[in-house]
N, C-alpha and C positions, 0 to 999 in steps of 0.2 A: 922599316916595319914597326908598327905600333906595338909597344910592349904591353902584354896583358896585365890588367889590374884584377886582383882577386878579392872577392867578397864572401861573406858567410852566406848571404841570401841576395839574389838578384831577381828583380821583379820587372817584367816587361809589360808596361801599362799601369796607369795610376788610378784605375777605377776603384769602387768601394772595397772589394776584397783585397786588392793589392795595397792600397794606401793604409788600411787598418793593420795589415800584416807588417808593413814597413814601420809604422809608428810604434807598434807594440814591440817588435823585435829590436828596433833601434833603442828604445827606452830600456830594454833588457841588456843592452851593452853589446849587441851584435853589429857587425859591419854590414850595412845595407845600402844597396843602390836601387833606385827606381828609374827606369827609362820611359819617358813620356814624349810622344810625338807632337802633341798639340795642346790638349786640354788638361791643365793641372787639376787633379782630382777626378778626372774621368768625365764622361759625358753628362752624368746626372746633374752636377751643379752648374754646368756650362751651357749645354744645349738640349737637355732632355727633361728629366723629371721636374726639377725645381723651376727652371725658366718657364716651362709650359704651365705648371700650376700657378705661377705668379701671374701670367697673362690671363689664364682662365679665371682667376679671382677678379682681375680688372674687368673682365667681361661680365662676371656676376654682378659687380657693382653697377655696371651700366644697365643691366637687366632690372635690378631692383629699383634704380632711379627712374627708369621708364614706367615701372609699374607701381610707383610709390602711392598713387591715388587709391589703389586697392586697400591700403593700410591707413588711409586718411591724411596722407601728406601730399600737399600740392606743390608741384615743381613746374618750372618752365620747360622750354624745349631742351631735350637732352641730346648731346652729341659726344662722340669719343675722339679725343686727340691721340691718335695712334703713336705719334712721336713721343708723347709723354708716357704712354703705356710701355713702349719699348725702353725708354730711359729708366723707368722704374725697375724693369726686369734687368737691365744692364747694371744698375746700381747694386742690385742683389748679387748678381754674378761676380762683380768686382769684389764685394765683401767676402764672398765665398772663396775666391782665389786667394785673397789676402790671408784668410784663415788657414787655408791649406798650406801656403808657403810657410807660415809661422809654425804649423805643426810639423812639417818636414824638417825645418831648421832645428826646432827644439828637440826632436827625436834623434838628431844626428844623421838622418838619412841623406845620402848623396842623390839629389834629384837631378837627373841628366836629361836635358831636352834635346831630343833627336830621334831618328828612326833606327830601330834596332832589328837585327836579323841574325839568325844562327849561322856561324861560319864553321863550326865544329861542335861535337857534343859538349854541352854545358859551356859553350863559348858564344858570346854575342858581340857583334861589331856594331857600333853606333855611329851613324852619320850625323854629326852634331848640327843643330839648326843654325848655329853661328859659324859653321865651317870646321873642317877637320874631322877626325875620327877618334874613337876610343874603343879598345877591345877589352871586354870584361869576361871574367870567369867567376864561377861560384860553386860552393858545395851544394847549394840548393837553388834551383831556378823555378820561378812561378810565372806562368804565362797568363796575362790578364788583359788581352787586347780587345775584347768587346766585339761589337757588331756594327754594321752600318745599314742604312735603309736600302732595301732592294728596289731595283728598277726593272720591272717586268719587260720581257722582250716583245714589246708591242710596236708595230710599225709606226714610226714618226714620234714615238714618245721621247727618246733621247734628244732628238732635234728640237723638240718643243721646250727644252730646258725647264722641266717642271721643278717645283720646290719639293724638298723633303721637310720634315719638321724643323730642321735647322734654319732654313731660309724663311719658313713661315713665321718663326719667332723673331725675325729681324725686320719684318715689314713695318714701314711707317705710314701705311695707308690700309684701309679696309677694302679688299677687292670688290669690284662691282658685282661679279658673279664668280665665286670660287667653286671649282669642281674638285671633289676629293675622290681619289681612286683608293678605295679600301674602307670597309665598314667595321674595322676593329677598334681597339681601345684608342690608339693615337688618332686615327681618322675621325672618330666621333667626338672626342674631346675638342679637337681643333675646329671641327665643323660647327659645333654649338658655340664655341667662343667667337668665331668670326661672324656667325649669324647675329650674335648679340652686339658685336662691334658695328654692325650695320650692313654686312655683306649679304647678298643672296647666296645660298649654298645648296649644292647638289652633291649627294654622296652616291657613288657607284660601287656596288659590291657584287662580285662574281658569284658568291655562294647564294643559296636560297634564302638565307636570313643574315641580317647584320649580327655581329658577335657570334660567329659560327661555332665557337666552342662552348657557348652557353645553351642552357635548356631553351626550347622553343617558346615557352611562356615568358621567360625572362627577356628574350630578344624581342618578342612581340610587344611587351610592355614598354621597353625602351624605344621601340619604333614609334609607338603611339605618342610618347612624350616628345620625341624629336619632331615628329610630324606636326604636333600641336604648336611647336616653336616656329614652324614655317620652313623647316629644312626638308628639301626634296630627297627622297630615299628610293634608289633603284636597286632592287636585288635580283639575283639570277641574271645579271647583266654582264656579259663578257665584252671587254673592250677589244675592238678589232683594229682600230686605227686612231691616231691622233694627228691633227694638223694645227699649224700656227705656232705661236710662241707664248709661253706663260708670261703674264705681266702686260700683255698687249691684247691678244685675241687667240683663243684656242677653240678647236672643234674636236669633240670626242665622239667617235662612232661606236655604238654598242649593239650587240646582238642579244635580244631578249625574246620572251615568248611571242611578242607581237611582231617579231622580225627586226630589221635594222632600224636604229634610231640615232639621231644626231643631237648632241648636247653642246650648245654654244656657250662659252664662258670667257672670262677675262684672265683668270689665273688658274693654275693647275697644281694641286698638291698630291703627291704620291705617298700613300701610307699602306703599303702592300707587303709588309713583312720585313724581316731582317736577314742579313747575310754575315756570317762570321768573318772577322778580319784576320783570317789564317793563311791567306794566299801571299806568297812572295816574301815570307819571313824565315825561310830556310828550315821549316819544321822537319822536312824529309832528311836534312843533314843531321839534325839532332836526334832522329829516330822516333819522332813523335807522330803517332798515327792519327788520321782523321776518319770520321765516319762518312757515309755516303752524301751527307749534306754539307760537309766541310767543317763540321765542329770537331773539336779535339776529343778523342776517346779517353775517358777517365773511368776509374773504378769508384766505388762508393766513398773512398777517401780522397778523391780528386787527383790521384796519381795517374800520370800518363803512361804510355808504353815505354818511355825512356827512363832509365834509372836516374834518380835525383831531380826529376822535372815533374812539376804539378801544373794544373790549370784551374783557374777560378773564374766565376762570372759567366757571362753569356757565351764566350768563345768555347766554354766547356759544355755547352748545352744546358746549363742551368736555366730555370725559368727567368724570363727577361725582366727582372725587377731588382732594384738596388738593395732591397732588404734581403733578397736571396744571396746576392754577392757578398753582403756583409756576413751572412751565415756561413758561406763558403770559407771565409776567413776563420770563423770560430771552429769549424770542422778541422781545418788544416792545423791551426794553432793547438787545438786539443790533441790531435793525433801526434803531432810532433813532440808534444810534452808527455806522451805515453798513453793517451786515451785511445778510444776506438769508435768515435762517432762516424756516422755514415749519412750521405745525402738521402738514403732511404728512410731515415728516422724522422724526417721533419714534416711539419704540417704547414704548407705554403698558402698564405692568404693573397687574394687578388683584390685590387681596387681600380675602378675606372672613374675618373674625376669629372664626369658630366654633372649636370645639375637637374634632378637629383643624381647622386652617385650610385654606382653599382659596387657591391662588395660580395665576395664569395670566399669560403674556406671549406676544405674537404671535398666530398663528392657532390656532383650534380645528380639529378635524376637519371640523365642519360649515362653518366659514368657508372652509376649503380647497376643500371640495366646491362651495360656492356660487361660488367664484372660478374653478372649473375647474382648480385646481392639483393636480398629481399629487404625492403625498407618500408617504414611508415612515414607518411608525409603530413606535415602540418603547414597550413597557410594562413596568412593574416594580411588583409589589405591595409595600407598605411592610413587610410581614413578611419580605421578602427583604433588607431593609436591616439590616445587623448591629446598628446602634445600637438598633433597636427591641427586640432581645433583652435589652438592659440596661434599657431604660426601660419596656417593656411597651406602648409607643404604636405598635401595629402596624396601626391602622386606615388605610385609604386606599390610594392608589397614585400612581405617577408616570407621565406619558405625554409623549413628545416626538415632534415632527413634523420630519422632515428632507426636504428637496427630493429628488424622485426623479431629478432631472437633474444635481445636484451634491451636495456634502456640507454645505451650509449648513443650519443649524437655523432653522426658520420658526415654531415654536410649542412651548409647554411648558405643561402643566397638572399640578398636584399637589394632592392632598388628603393631608395628613400633618403631623406635628409639624414646626415650623419651616419650613413650606412657603414663606413669603415670603422667608426668608433663603436657602434653596436656590435659589429662582427667580432671585435676583439674580445668581447665578453663570451661569445660562443666559442671562439678559439681557445680561450683559457679553460673553459669547461671541458672541451675536447682533450686538451693536453693533460688535464687532471684525471681524465677517465670518469668524470662525474656523470651520474645518471641524469637524464634530462629532467626528472622530477625534482631534483634538488634546485635547479635553476628556475623551474616552473614555479616553485613555491617560495622562492627567495623574496625578501622585502626589497624591492627596487624603488629608488627615489621617484616620487611624483613631483613634477611633471616632466619626464624625460622621454626621449625616443626609446631608450633601452627598456622602459617600462612595458613596452609592447611585447617583450619576450615572454612575459607571463601568459597572456592570452594566446600568443602564438603556440607555446609549448602545451597549453591547455587544449589545443586542437589536435594533438597527436592521437590517433586511434589506439585503442587498447590492444595489447598483444593477444594473439589467438591462444586459446587454452591448449 
């Protein structure tokens, strides 16, 4: 029988929250072990955020090259070498892995590669990737196992062997006709990238609009932009059947307002949500409760139902962004050191890296309506931002929500160049509790995209007397 090894802190999964916790605790002199099944550093640097943005940037370069004449530069025929696109991405991933391995070593963390599952309360058995097992116990255990792409129960879908984002980022060719199931962030980012690599692309979304969690005007503007790029967008379209095999020939049958339709393509990408990696790891043995969707139940301090066990990142139901998992680490570390931070205290920003990108922080108009919050709304088209006269990037708009009862900013959305960077200014003002008039009257450098915040905030209606 394997003799248990005891640690101060044991972390199951090496995503953002877990690795930051390991590195900081290790440097503080605590005995730490991290169990990772496959991707050192988690999905973000290996198969998700960073690789996707790497290839999206390559796609943007291809787009700029094809349209260089608009800016007075003559080029010859432009084509994309997808093998080189993939290699550029792989080189970045390799560098990230090397960085992570160095950080684990320098922090004194025991990085254990294998599959871990609970065999008793606060006891994990690891089936090592290179053979054998180790049994680990700890005073504190943190579950950080993430999520994986959902595969909807559609007849024929599994047999078609569709891609998820992982396989889509490993292609060395541009599909002749890529069909994307899902009009959310992942689906739209990759749809636009592959259209720019030279693929014909059709996006199929079951909801009435793409980006179903965004305001209708935001979704409609993004739809207009993607439609102008030549991407086919089908909304309110429920997939009823899939035939064929991705990479060869696929046929997708959808039910829409006009009845049944069939979309023929060469490759199929599924981007229809995420499922937590909480099944089959013995959480019931550990006394860790799940919610109705399979996510781990946690309180505001990320503690689970089991004493001495916490959960961070996507498996804990946190918003599915690396920056949120990193904040989960800060909450946990702060509270372990005697603080009292809660997930309820934070202001979470969102970014979708299409071109132009979408950024949002705080409430949307639909959020405010659901909460019964009265707001004043200011809007500004991007073509009214002077920077766009120089760059030609005039697509999109800014929208800001200000409380109707005082002058605090409660939400901001933007589709436009550098949207994420502009959003950070609004987020800072919101965190500081700054009245919108302070930012409206600030001296913002000319000629920047953030300069548009002045006229945007100048469009806020006055408070009722």
